[in-house]
NUTIBA-56159 format. One record per residue: residue in three letters; chain; x, y, z of N, C-alpha, C in turn. Coordinates in nm, 4 decimals, always signed. Each point is the difference from the previous one (the first is absolute). Layout:
<nodes>
type; mol; n.x; n.y; n.z; ca.x; ca.y; ca.z; c.x; c.y; c.z
ALA; A; X; Y; Z; X; Y; Z; X; Y; Z;
...
</nodes>
This chain:
<nodes>
type; mol; n.x; n.y; n.z; ca.x; ca.y; ca.z; c.x; c.y; c.z
MET; A; +0.6869; +0.2864; +2.1284; +0.0975; +0.0071; -0.1062; -0.0106; +0.1390; -0.0640;
ARG; A; +0.1125; +0.0562; -0.0301; +0.0072; +0.1305; -0.0652; -0.0052; -0.0204; -0.1519;
ILE; A; -0.0786; +0.0836; -0.0691; -0.0124; -0.0096; -0.1458; +0.0756; +0.1155; -0.0638;
ILE; A; +0.0974; -0.0337; -0.0839; +0.0756; +0.1001; -0.0751; -0.0597; +0.0054; -0.1407;
GLY; A; -0.0235; +0.1197; -0.0485; -0.0608; +0.0162; -0.1315; -0.1516; +0.0048; +0.0068;
LYS; A; -0.0518; +0.0246; +0.1195; -0.1443; +0.0046; +0.0202; -0.0648; +0.1097; -0.0856;
LYS; A; +0.0747; +0.1063; -0.0269; -0.0558; +0.1099; -0.0811; -0.0372; -0.0489; -0.1398;
ASN; A; +0.0705; -0.1016; -0.0501; -0.0315; -0.0537; -0.1325; -0.1363; -0.0675; -0.0031;
ILE; A; -0.0324; -0.0703; +0.1069; -0.1295; -0.0669; +0.0051; -0.1122; +0.1013; +0.0248;
ILE; A; +0.0309; +0.1071; +0.0722; -0.0975; +0.1071; +0.0207; -0.0266; +0.0707; -0.1333;
LYS; A; +0.1047; +0.0164; -0.0802; -0.0154; +0.0606; -0.1329; -0.0933; -0.0850; -0.0870;
LEU; A; +0.0121; -0.1322; +0.0108; -0.0884; -0.0903; -0.0736; -0.1448; +0.0232; +0.0416;
LYS; A; -0.0231; +0.0198; +0.1292; -0.1359; +0.0288; +0.0474; -0.0524; +0.1289; -0.0621;
LYS; A; +0.0827; +0.1038; -0.0005; -0.0434; +0.1295; -0.0529; -0.0314; -0.0071; -0.1490;
LYS; A; +0.0743; -0.0848; -0.0731; -0.0251; -0.0155; -0.1438; -0.1306; -0.0744; -0.0263;
ASN; A; -0.0506; -0.0686; +0.0999; -0.1196; -0.0821; -0.0167; -0.1130; +0.0454; +0.0919;
VAL; A; -0.0203; +0.1330; +0.0066; -0.1080; +0.0558; +0.0799; -0.1318; -0.0581; -0.0514;
GLY; A; -0.0827; -0.0441; +0.0906; -0.1285; -0.0575; -0.0375; +0.0012; -0.1517; -0.0042;
ASN; A; +0.1186; -0.0604; -0.0024; +0.0094; -0.1459; +0.0005; +0.0077; -0.0458; +0.1453;
LYS; A; -0.1170; -0.0060; +0.0619; -0.0070; -0.0316; +0.1434; +0.0603; -0.1372; +0.0313;
LYS; A; -0.0217; -0.0963; -0.0872; +0.0548; -0.1351; +0.0209; +0.1534; +0.0059; +0.0081;
LEU; A; +0.0624; +0.0715; -0.0950; +0.1459; +0.0132; +0.0004; +0.0467; +0.0734; +0.1250;
TRP; A; -0.0674; +0.1087; +0.0352; +0.0374; +0.0756; +0.1192; -0.0037; -0.0894; +0.1239;
ASN; A; -0.1062; -0.0788; +0.0145; -0.0122; -0.0900; +0.1153; +0.1108; -0.1046; +0.0002;
GLU; A; +0.0319; -0.0545; -0.1170; +0.1063; -0.1005; -0.0110; +0.1367; +0.0600; +0.0347;
ILE; A; +0.0256; +0.1222; -0.0445; +0.1264; +0.0672; +0.0325; +0.0093; +0.0239; +0.1506;
ASP; A; -0.1082; +0.0496; +0.0588; -0.0011; +0.0244; +0.1446; +0.0233; -0.1291; +0.0776;
LYS; A; -0.0615; -0.1091; -0.0453; +0.0182; -0.1292; +0.0665; +0.1446; -0.0484; -0.0127;
LEU; A; +0.0600; +0.0153; -0.1194; +0.1395; -0.0398; -0.0185; +0.0913; +0.0792; +0.0934;
ILE; A; -0.0199; +0.1295; +0.0071; +0.0815; +0.0846; +0.0882; -0.0154; -0.0452; +0.1447;
THR; A; -0.1234; -0.0202; +0.0434; -0.0259; -0.0449; +0.1375; +0.0657; -0.1356; +0.0266;
ASP; A; -0.0160; -0.0925; -0.0952; +0.0602; -0.1330; +0.0164; +0.1518; +0.0082; +0.0106;
LEU; A; +0.0620; +0.0807; -0.0849; +0.1458; +0.0105; +0.0011; +0.0496; +0.0689; +0.1266;
GLU; A; -0.0691; +0.1055; +0.0424; +0.0434; +0.0717; +0.1198; -0.0116; -0.0865; +0.1252;
SER; A; -0.0954; -0.0915; +0.0027; -0.0164; -0.0849; +0.1176; +0.0769; -0.1320; -0.0116;
PHE; A; +0.0590; -0.0266; -0.1149; +0.0718; -0.1248; -0.0244; +0.1302; -0.0053; +0.0798;
ASN; A; +0.0207; -0.1120; +0.0694; +0.1234; -0.0230; +0.0747; +0.0672; -0.1237; -0.0591;
PRO; A; +0.1068; +0.0189; -0.0807; +0.0615; -0.1144; -0.0679; +0.0646; -0.1020; +0.0945;
ILE; A; +0.0249; +0.0387; +0.1219; +0.0599; -0.0929; +0.0962; -0.1028; -0.1025; +0.0481;
SER; A; -0.1231; +0.0451; +0.0201; -0.1012; -0.0899; +0.0561; -0.1117; -0.0375; -0.0974;
GLN; A; +0.0014; +0.0589; -0.1212; -0.1071; -0.0270; -0.0955; +0.0573; -0.0401; -0.1356;
ASN; A; -0.0836; -0.0655; -0.0767; +0.0317; -0.0326; -0.1387; -0.0870; +0.0885; -0.0878;
ILE; A; +0.0572; +0.0660; -0.0982; -0.0755; +0.0924; -0.0847; -0.1179; -0.0688; -0.0670;
PHE; A; +0.0133; -0.1281; -0.0307; -0.1080; -0.0737; -0.0662; -0.1208; -0.0201; +0.0917;
ASP; A; +0.0215; +0.0101; +0.1316; -0.1111; -0.0130; +0.0940; -0.0862; +0.1255; +0.0035;
ILE; A; +0.0588; +0.1160; -0.0269; -0.0789; +0.1229; +0.0046; -0.0379; +0.0520; -0.1385;
ARG; A; +0.0742; -0.0429; -0.1027; -0.0299; +0.0428; -0.1376; -0.0012; -0.1224; -0.0910;
LYS; A; -0.1183; -0.0481; -0.0318; -0.0141; -0.1179; -0.0863; +0.0448; +0.0296; -0.1427;
ASP; A; +0.0073; +0.1287; -0.0370; +0.0396; +0.0378; -0.1360; +0.1512; +0.0183; -0.0148;
ALA; A; +0.0762; -0.0242; +0.1047; +0.1458; +0.0152; -0.0062; +0.0599; -0.1060; -0.0919;
ASP; A; +0.0921; +0.0439; -0.0837; +0.0689; -0.0908; -0.0916; +0.1492; +0.0288; +0.0096;
CYS; A; +0.0751; -0.0911; +0.0586; +0.1443; +0.0170; +0.0129; +0.0634; -0.0165; -0.1371;
VAL; A; +0.0646; +0.1053; -0.0499; +0.0587; -0.0043; -0.1336; +0.1520; -0.0028; +0.0017;
HIS; A; +0.0596; +0.0135; +0.1188; +0.1451; -0.0114; +0.0121; +0.0345; -0.0370; +0.1428;
LYS; A; +0.0991; -0.0859; +0.0151; +0.0382; -0.0526; +0.1313; +0.0509; +0.1058; +0.0969;
ASP; A; +0.0377; +0.1181; -0.0489; +0.0488; +0.1067; +0.0875; -0.1132; +0.0812; +0.0631;
GLY; A; -0.1230; -0.0497; -0.0083; -0.1103; +0.0653; +0.0694; -0.0815; +0.0946; -0.0852;
PHE; A; -0.0116; -0.0257; -0.1269; -0.0814; +0.0833; -0.0887; -0.1318; -0.0705; -0.0274;
TYR; A; -0.1097; +0.0734; +0.0170; -0.1341; -0.0555; -0.0149; -0.0852; +0.0918; -0.0859;
PHE; A; -0.0859; -0.0600; -0.0810; -0.1051; +0.0745; -0.0676; -0.1295; -0.0228; +0.0773;
PHE; A; -0.0826; +0.1030; +0.0058; -0.1329; -0.0082; +0.0591; -0.1001; +0.0461; -0.1052;
ASN; A; -0.1025; -0.0782; -0.0249; -0.1084; +0.0394; -0.0897; -0.1036; +0.0732; +0.0832;
ILE; A; -0.0350; +0.1194; -0.0425; -0.1047; +0.0711; +0.0729; -0.1045; +0.0506; -0.0977;
SER; A; -0.1230; -0.0087; +0.0409; -0.1175; +0.0500; -0.0705; -0.0298; -0.0763; -0.1272;
LEU; A; -0.1122; +0.0331; -0.0577; -0.0485; -0.0726; -0.1168; +0.0816; +0.0252; -0.1247;
HIS; A; +0.0635; +0.1176; -0.0099; +0.0742; +0.0260; -0.1226; +0.1458; -0.0451; +0.0086;
ARG; A; +0.0262; -0.0876; +0.0967; +0.1271; -0.0713; +0.0107; +0.1204; +0.0930; +0.0134;
THR; A; -0.0093; +0.0957; +0.0894; +0.1176; +0.0786; +0.0328; +0.0981; -0.0917; +0.0698;
LEU; A; +0.1244; +0.0042; -0.0422; +0.1033; -0.0842; +0.0592; +0.1024; +0.0893; +0.0677;
ILE; A; +0.0410; -0.0385; +0.1179; +0.0976; +0.0783; +0.0753; +0.1130; -0.0928; +0.0405;
LEU; A; +0.1215; +0.0337; -0.0421; +0.1176; -0.0779; +0.0369; +0.0591; +0.0607; +0.1262;
ILE; A; +0.0108; -0.0799; +0.1034; +0.0495; +0.0483; +0.1286; +0.1156; -0.0876; +0.0450;
GLU; A; +0.1034; +0.0665; +0.0510; +0.1146; -0.0713; +0.0577; -0.0096; +0.0094; +0.1512;
PHE; A; +0.0122; -0.1125; +0.0680; +0.0079; -0.0014; +0.1458; +0.1454; -0.0178; +0.0388;
ASP; A; +0.0469; +0.0821; +0.0949; +0.1386; -0.0155; +0.0438; +0.0062; -0.0494; +0.1445;
ASP; A; +0.1209; -0.0225; +0.0466; +0.0213; -0.0558; +0.1336; -0.0261; +0.0998; +0.1120;
GLU; A; -0.0046; +0.1293; -0.0321; -0.0211; +0.1018; +0.1026; -0.1479; +0.0300; +0.0229;
GLY; A; -0.0892; -0.0762; -0.0618; -0.1425; +0.0227; +0.0191; -0.0543; +0.1118; -0.0855;
GLU; A; +0.0547; +0.0164; -0.1180; -0.0485; +0.1019; -0.0927; -0.0493; -0.0669; -0.1272;
ALA; A; -0.1030; +0.0581; -0.0567; -0.0512; -0.0431; -0.1296; +0.0191; +0.1163; -0.0956;
THR; A; +0.0649; -0.0242; -0.1119; +0.0229; +0.1039; -0.0992; -0.0816; -0.0301; -0.1242;
ILE; A; -0.0842; +0.0936; -0.0384; -0.0779; -0.0150; -0.1222; +0.0917; +0.0385; -0.1148;
VAL; A; +0.0274; -0.0937; -0.0880; +0.0972; +0.0255; -0.1066; -0.0629; +0.0079; -0.1385;
TRP; A; -0.1244; -0.0436; -0.0149; -0.0658; +0.0095; -0.1304; -0.1504; -0.0073; +0.0198;
ILE; A; -0.0744; +0.0829; -0.0720; -0.1461; -0.0028; +0.0023; -0.0482; +0.0113; -0.1439;
GLY; A; -0.0965; -0.0802; -0.0364; -0.0561; +0.0106; -0.1333; -0.1202; -0.0900; -0.0183;
THR; A; -0.0660; +0.0169; -0.1123; -0.1142; -0.0841; -0.0335; +0.0503; -0.1365; -0.0455;
HIS; A; -0.0925; -0.0919; -0.0172; +0.0399; -0.1322; -0.0473; +0.0606; +0.0089; -0.1404;
GLN; A; -0.0535; +0.0873; -0.0837; +0.0558; +0.0172; -0.1347; +0.1424; +0.0539; +0.0062;
GLU; A; +0.0252; +0.0955; +0.0879; +0.1355; +0.0538; +0.0165; +0.0939; -0.1076; +0.0542;
TYR; A; -0.0516; -0.0839; +0.0898; +0.0779; -0.1116; +0.0531; +0.0414; -0.0942; -0.1135;
GLU; A; -0.0958; -0.0357; -0.0848; +0.0310; -0.0912; -0.1100; +0.1000; +0.0617; -0.0971;
THR; A; -0.0123; +0.1294; -0.0267; +0.0932; +0.0680; -0.0894; +0.1399; +0.0056; +0.0604;
THR; A; +0.0081; +0.0323; +0.1277; +0.1285; +0.0170; +0.0671; +0.0655; -0.1335; +0.0344;
PHE; A; -0.0775; -0.0920; +0.0542; +0.0571; -0.1222; +0.0570; -0.0322; -0.1281; -0.0771;
LYS; A; -0.0873; +0.0096; -0.0992; -0.0301; -0.1142; -0.0887; -0.0506; -0.1234; +0.0756;
ASN; A; -0.0597; +0.0185; +0.1191; -0.0469; -0.1126; +0.0821; +0.1105; -0.1028; +0.0230;
ASN; A; +0.1219; +0.0468; +0.0218; +0.1159; -0.0883; +0.0012; +0.0928; +0.0386; +0.1146;
LYS; A; +0.0293; -0.0934; +0.0892; +0.0852; +0.0303; +0.1156; +0.1432; +0.0352; -0.0394;
SER; A; +0.0503; -0.0552; -0.1080; +0.1361; +0.0368; -0.0406; +0.0028; +0.1439; -0.0522;
THR; A; -0.1068; +0.0444; -0.0648; -0.0085; +0.1390; -0.0442; -0.0119; +0.0921; +0.1211;
ILE; A; -0.0750; -0.0434; +0.1017; -0.0104; +0.0779; +0.1236; +0.1383; +0.0128; +0.0638;
GLU; A; +0.0745; -0.1108; +0.0049; +0.1346; +0.0034; +0.0579; +0.0910; +0.0944; -0.0783;
LYS; A; -0.0068; -0.0022; -0.1316; +0.0809; +0.0911; -0.0820; -0.0360; +0.1451; +0.0300;
TRP; A; -0.1299; +0.0279; +0.0141; -0.0452; +0.1358; +0.0306; +0.0517; +0.0431; +0.1372;
LEU; A; -0.0087; -0.0887; +0.0988; +0.0504; +0.0314; +0.1339; +0.1504; +0.0269; -0.0032;
ARG; A; +0.0734; -0.0788; -0.0768; +0.1452; +0.0182; -0.0136; +0.0313; +0.1333; -0.0693;
LYS; A; -0.0702; +0.0268; -0.1096; +0.0222; +0.1231; -0.0774; -0.0281; +0.1249; +0.0836;
ASN; A; -0.0962; -0.0105; +0.0891; -0.0384; +0.1152; +0.0835; +0.0679; -0.0025; +0.1368;
ASN; A; +0.1051; -0.0826; +0.0130; +0.0845; -0.0048; +0.1194; -0.0710; -0.0405; +0.1281;
TYR; A; -0.1026; -0.0842; -0.0123; -0.0654; -0.0536; +0.1179; +0.0677; -0.1285; +0.0463;
ILE; A; +0.0639; -0.0702; -0.0921; +0.0775; -0.1190; +0.0327; +0.1320; +0.0065; -0.0739;
VAL; A; +0.0964; -0.0792; +0.0458; +0.1319; -0.0029; -0.0619; +0.0127; -0.1223; -0.0877;
</nodes>
């Protein structure tokens, strides 16, 4: 699977130099996504931390101890687009732990109609 927006997750790594746990978790997420085949696999089988937050293929993944959350959209062409990255606190501020707020954010940012 091709990852669009990979530079954003690499930027997160650079901001957290010295956090080996986070670096390892980011590398594992990238590896898992690049090897993921949505035709023959279920994302929940390779990523136990996947949380489907919208029926159009948007998922949050919790990585590392400080609860970095990454919202990823999977499309039909075998691409994963990273659309949001932040800490758990930023997630709560932005999305209020609420799927309807997530949907409003996706709509406002033109990810869904």
